[in-house]
N, C-alpha and C positions, 0 to 999 in steps of 0.2 A: 379362399378361406384362410384364416390365420390361426395358429395355435398360440395361446397365451399362457405362460406359466410365470409365476413369481420366483425369482431366484435371489437369495440373500448374498450380497457380495460386499465384503469389507464392512460388515456390521449394518449396512443400509439395505434398502430394498430396491432392486432393479427389475425392470420388465424385460422379458426375453420373448421375442416373437420369432417364430419360424414357420414357414409354409409347410403344409403337410407333405407335398411332394419332395421338398428339400429335406425334410426330416427323414423320409424314406431313403434318399440318396446318402444322407449322413449315416444311417444304419448300415448301408452297404459298404461305405467307406470304412467304417469301424470294423466290419467283418473282414474286409480285405487287409486292413492294417494288422489286425490280430493274426491273420493267416501268415502274413509276411514276417511278423515278429516270431511266430512259432517256427517257421522255416529257418530263420536265423538262429534261434535257440538250438535247434537240432544240429546245425553246423557248428555252433560254439561247443556243444557237448562232444563232438568229434575231436575238436581241438584239445580237449582235456587228455587225450591219448597221444599228444604230440611227442615226437621223438626225433633223433638225428642230431643231437647236440654233443655227441661223443660220450666218453666215459670219464673224463676228467671231472673233478669235483665242481669246478666253475661251470662246466657245460651242463652238468646235472642240476646245479642250482638255478641256472638260467632256464633250463627246461621246466623245472618246477614252477618258477616264477610265471612263465608264459601259460602253463597249464592252469595255475590258480587264477590268472587274469581272465581266462576264458570260462573256467568252471571251478567252483569250490571256494574261492576267496570271497571275503566279505564284499569287495567291490568288483566282483566278476561280471563279465558280460552277460552271463545267464541270469544273474540276479537283477541286473538293470533291465533286461528284456522282460523278465517276469513282472517287474514293477510297471513297465510301460503297458504290458498287457492288462494289468489290473486297472490302470487309469483309463485305457480305451474301453474296457468292459464297463466301467462306471459311466463313461460318456454315453456309450450305447444304451445302457439302461435308462439314462436320463432322456435321451432322444425318444426311446420307446415310450416312456411315460408321457412325454409331450404328445405323441400320436394318440396314445390311449385316452388321455384327458380330452383331446380334441374330438375324438370319436364319441366319447361319453357326453360331452357338451353338445355336440351336434344332435345326438339322439334326444337329449333333453329338450333342446330347442324345437325339434320336429314334433315331439310329443306335446309340447305346450302350444304350438301353432295348430295342431289338430284339434285341440280343445277350445280354440277361439271360435265363438259364434259370430257369424257375419249377419248383420241385420239386413232384412229384405228391403 
């Protein structure tokens, strides 16, 4: 069985086919990737309390720069990870929709076939 969904890419219409079992594997891969990103996020937040650069102004400035790079700055690792999590969550939702659409279509097909009368 194949799952068929239309996806609009670059202004045109493209077909996207994925086998139901593959879609299930994709869901699991998305869950695993989000879990990995969340673990990295937790570690990056720990880096926001980085120390050991000394008491000189240059050391403190360097410490702040590294802390902001991990957490707090506009281009921090935490922000990048959160962005990646959002993308993977959206991918997972799309794959789930593919599965849901396939199940709905399969039910519709079964219901239609049940109503077909076979001549004797």
